[in-house]
Structures are given as structure tokens and as C-alpha cells.
N, C-alpha and C positions, 0 to 999 in steps of 0.2 A: 870700365865701362865706354861703349862705342861713343866715336863723335857724333853719331845720329840719336842715340839715347840722350845725350848732354845737351845738345839741341831742342830737342823736344822738351825736355824738362824743363829747358828756358821758357819756351813758350806756352807750356800748361801754366807756367808759376804767373805768368804776365796776362793768364786770362785766355789763352789764343790754343784752346783744348782741340780744335777741329785740324788747327796748322801742326798741332803735335801729334796727331793721330795720324795725317796725311806724311809727314816726315816720317814715323815710324812703319807706317806700311811699304812705302818706298825701300826704305832699306833693308827691311826684312823680304822683300821681293826679291831681293838682290843677294843677301846673305841670310838665310833665313834660322840659320844656326846660334840664335841670339836669345836664351830663356830669358833674359833681363828686359830685351826689348817687348818679349812678347807680353811678359806678368806687365810691363809697364802699360802696353795697348790696351790688353785686357781692363786695366783699370778706368783708363780714358774712357774706353767704351762703354762699361757699365754706368761710369757717369753720366754719360751723354744718355743713358736710355738703352742702347743696343745690345740686349739680352744676349742674344745668340751668338752674334759677333764677339762678343766679351769672352763668353762661355769657350767659343774656339781656341781664342787667342791663350786663354788659360792652359787649353788643355794643350797647346804647341809648346806653351812655357815649359810645364809640370815635365810632360814625355821627354821633351829635348834636354832638360837639362838632367834627369835621370837616367836617360842614355849614355850622359857622360861620366855617372858617377857622383853626381850632384843633387842636392836637396831631396838626399834620400834619408836621413838624419838631421837630430839637430848640429851634429858636427861638422856637416858637409853644405850647411846653410849660413850664409852671413846674419848677423845677429838682425842686421839693419833691414833683411828680406823677410826675417821669419813668418812677421805676422801675416804680408802679404801672401806668403807661399803658403803658408796653412789656409788661410782664405781660399785660396784658388783649389788646392787638394778638395778642400770641403765641398766648393762648387762643382768641381768636375766630378766627383763620385755622386753626388745627390743629384746632379742632372745628366746622369749615363744615357737616358733616352733622347735627349734633346742633342747632345754632341753625335749620337750613332745617326738620327736622321738627318743632322746637318752636315754630316761626311761628305754628302755627297749631294748637297742642295745646288753646287753649281752646275752640276747636270740638270737637275730639276729646273733650273732657269733658262738653261740652252735648250733642251728639248719637252720640256713641258710635264706636268705631273701626271699625267695620264700614260708617259712610256715608261713612267719608274713605278706604275703602280702595283708591281710584280715582287719588286725590291722592296718595297713598303710594307707590303705583305710579308714578305719573308723574314723581315726584320721586325716587324711585330709579333711573328710567331716565335723567334728568337727570343725576345723578352717575356714569352709566356703572355701575351695579352690577348691569345687565343690558342685552342688547342690544334696546331698545326703539323698533326703526326702525318707521316707518310701514308697515302693510301692503301699502298702493298705493304703488308704485315712484313716482309722479308727484309724490307729497306730501313738501316738503321743507320743513320749517319750519327758519327761521335761526336759531331760539334755544330754545324749548320746546315738547315735543310732549308732548301727553297722549292714551294708549294707550285704548282704549276706545269713542273717539267714533266715529259713522260716517264713512267716508272718501267723504264726499260734497261734489264741487265746486261744485254748485251746491246750495243749501237752499232749502227752503220759507220765506218772510218770514213767513208765515200762524203759522208754531211760536212767533212770539213773540206775545204777547197784545196787544202795543201796535200792533202792524202798521198796522192798521185806525185806529189815532187818528193815526198819521204819513200816512196815504195820505188820510184824509178830509181833512189840514190842507193838502194840495198846492196849491189856489188861493192862499191866503194866503202861503205859504212861496214859491210862485213870484213872487208880487208881489213881495214884498221882495226877492228874489234880483235881478229886472230894474230897479228901482229904484236898487240901489247897482250895476249896470253901466254907469250914466250918471253918478256919480260917481267921484273921484278920489282916491287917498287911502289906500284902505281893504285893496286887495289888496295879498297879497305871493306870492313865490315858494314854492312848495310845496316845491320840491327846494333845500336847503340845502347848496351845492359847499362841500367843505373843500379846505384848502389842497393841492394837487398834484393835485385832483380835477378831472374834466371833465362839464359838463353834456352832453357826448356819449355819455357812460356811461349815462344815464338817459332822455333824451330822443332823438328821431328828428325829420327832418324841417328844411325850409328855415329856418325863423326860428320853431323851437321854443319855445312859452310854456304852463307851469302854472301858473297861479295860483289863490290861495286867501283866502277870508274865513272866519278861523276863528273860532269859537266854544268850542272846547276844542283845544288841543294839547299834547301828553304830558301829557294827564290837568290840564292847568292851564287855569283857564276863564277867557275873553278877556270880559270884564265890560262894555267899551264897545262890543263888538260885538253883545253879548247885548242892549243897550240900542237900538241903532240896527235890531234887526230883532225887538222884540217878540213878534210872534206866533209866529215860528220858535224864539225863545227860551223861550216858554210849553210848547210842543210838546215840547221836548227835556228841558224840566225834569220834566214830566209823567211820562215813560217811563223805563224800568229801562235806566239809563246803566252801560257796562263801564266801571268805575271804579277804575282802579290807580295809586296814585299816583305820580307823573313817569313815566308811561307810558300810561296810557287815560283818558278817549275821545280820541279824534282824531276832531273834525266840524267841516266846512266846505263851504261852496258851493265846489265844485270847478269850477274853468273852462281847458277848452282852448280856444285857437286854433286857428284853420283851420291845417290840415296838420301838427299836431303828435301824433306817435306818442309813447305814453309806454312804454318800451321792456319786453320780458318781466321779469320780477323774481318773487319769491317773499317770502312775509310770513314774520313771526316765530315765529307760536305758531297752533295749530288751535283753542285755548280762546276765542279770537278769531275772530266772520266781520265781513264788512264788507257793508254796506247802503247801496244807492243810492236814491235819490230823485229821478228824471230830471224837472229842470224845464224846461229849454229843448234842443232834441236835434233837429239839422237833419238830413239825410239823411246817410248813408256817416259813422255814428258808430257804434262798436261796442266792448263788453267781450268781450275772446278768453280763453279758457281754453284755454293752447296747446293740451294733448294732449286737450282734452275737446270745445269748441265755441263759436262766437260767441253772443254776444247783444245784438241790437240793440234799445239802449234804446229805451223809450216813455214819452212824458212821463206822468208822474201813474201808474205801475207800477212797483212795487218791484222789486227783484232783489236775491239776499243771496249771497254766494259765501265759500267758504272760500278766503283767499289763500295758505294754503301750497301751492296747487297754481300753476303757473306761469301767469303770466297779464301781460294787456297791454291797452292801449286806445289809441284813436285818433280823430281828429276829419279826415275827408277832404273837411269840405265848406266851402264860403266865408263861413260863421259861426260864431260861438261855440257852444260846447257847455258847458252848465252842469249840474251835478247836486249835491244835497247829498249828502255822504260821509259816512259814520260808522261807527263802531266799535260793536259789538255783540258780547254773549257768544252763544258757540255755543249753539243752543236745547238740545243735548243734555245740556248740565252741568246738576246738580241744583243749587238753592241755595244749601245749605251747600258744596258742591265750588266754586261761585263764589266766593263769602267764603272757602275756605282758599285757593285758587288767586290771589286778590287779595293775602293777607297773603304769603304767600311770595313773589310775583313783587318785591313791593315788599320785603321781605327781601334777596331775590340782589341787586337793585339797588343797597340801601345797603351790601351788605357788597361789591361790586364797586367801589364808589366810595371804601369806608375803605380797599382793600387797595392802592388806588394811592398810598398816602401813609405812610410810618415813621419818627416821630421817635427819636431817640437817635443 
């Protein structure tokens, strides 16, 4: 038990619940990875009648504990906490809607409800409170659709103010990618095959190979790779990246071997666009948005697209194709909407993870 939690319990025991809440809030602001304190805070807030803050505190307690391998079943939950933990989990699961809308309530208070109307509408569609399907039937996001964004398969890279920085850095980035091609041990398979799955479901060709040198994957920074490519790293860290914890960005040198075909597939959400900076492009290589048209990469020329449209790529040449592939925000999102979407998707991900485990 932390010192702050012990002091808070003493205050609560003598009827000073407000002081106990203040102690816990201050302690968690400095050291947030303390599930027991979050759990206690939730109970105190509920007793005071603060329903949404209590729910969000319980959410923090459960998701932080389970990310540490705790409170996932009865054997990992202390007996004295079991009833409180089960209650918190039940509340979190039953009141998912409140948690999701509450995940960006801080931004609503700062910027006003009107600034977040489109995010609220997107979330209510995600919760299936209305039929929020894309207006363009060719667009099929696998996870999260944000209504109101233009249904543009190919987008203008120059809509991002940092596009010129990326484009002008082409020679240095290309040089680092070229040097890596002559080294071993730094590349990994882009497609990770799960048990029972087959590579043929993702790649075509006689001997298909899609390799990557990751700067970020699922939002996690690969520090060693940044050190190996200082020019590319400086450029990436100087621009606005789509940052969503455990989700984005995904940034890599993407390498297709001769004869490889990335089969048609859909992306997860239209809040994110995909930017390509072609580095080494032989003939007979292309990106194809299936119901829209092909784009032949040209070295040094940016291309950006919405990957919720069916898309594929191929290398029909006899040499390697290399691009810098990166996630970026859909340029038609407002800055406050980007913040809200980040907080919302992080919350959805954490709640999905917590829902896989039940103590008791």
C-alpha cells in the first residue's frame, strides 16, 4: 500500500472523504500506475455522488492492473479487494458509453461542446446508435469510421504543412535506406502470421516477401532503428505524427521483393491516412486503389491515400522496391478532434483488453 493510499484511508475513516479524494488525486497525478489508489478513489467518488469521475477512476484501476498481469482472475486478485474489483469491472463493462464519451471530456471543457460535435457523432455511430455508414460504398473501414470527412481515395499530401520537409529530405532518407539494404539482421516481416493463418491470405507471388525496418510499430518507438538512421529520425520527430498509444504511428522502410503482390485489403479507420515517400522504385511497381485507379510511384514524390478504400501494391520488376511508409492524420480533422480521437481510441483499446479477463 502506498503512503498516499494509507493517508487517504485514515481521512476517509474519520469522515473526511473530500480530503481523502484530494490526497489520492494529487498522488495519482504524480504516480498514476497505482491501481489500488484508483480503485479507492472510484469508491470515494461514487459515495460522494460523482458518477462519471468514479467510473473513469475504476476504468483506470482495472486497465492499469490488468496491464500489469493483476486482477485478471481470482488467483491474481487479493481476497480483500475481490468484491471491490468485481464491482468496478461490472460497472466499467455496463457503462461503456459513459467511459467513451468521458475519455475526452477534458477537451470538451476546454474547447466547448461544439468543437467536438463531429467526434461525438462518430462515437455514437461506432456504438451503433445510428447508421453511420460511409457515404461512399467503396469505403469500408474495419474499425472506426468518422463521418463528415471527405471521401477522397487519394488525398493531397500538401494539405499537411510538413509535407515539404519530408519531400526535401528525400536524398538523405534514401541514402540511409540504401545503406541498410546492404546489411543483415535489421529487417523483419511486415505481416505477422498467427497460428492457423497463411501468408497466401496477404501476399501473392512465387516467393513473396514484404519486409520492414520499423521506426514505429503500433505506436511503439524503435529507438535502435532511429539511432541507425539519424537523418530519417530527425525528420520524423520534427513533423506531426499520428500518435495513439498502442495503435499509431506505424512508420517503416517498406521493402517489396521482386514478384511480390500485396493483396487487396482495407484499412482500419479514415481518421488516419497513409503517406508514401518512394525511395527506390524500379519499373512495373504500383499502388492501386482497386475501384479508383493505379498510382505509379515516382522516387521523391509523395503520395497520400485513405486506406479504408480497397487497395493493393505490387512489384513486378526484378529488383527491390523501397518506400518510407507512414501513418498520418487525415488532414481534414481539426487539431482538437485529433486529440479527442487519440484519447478515445486509446480508451477503446484499453477497455477491450480489460474485457478479456474476469476475476472472481
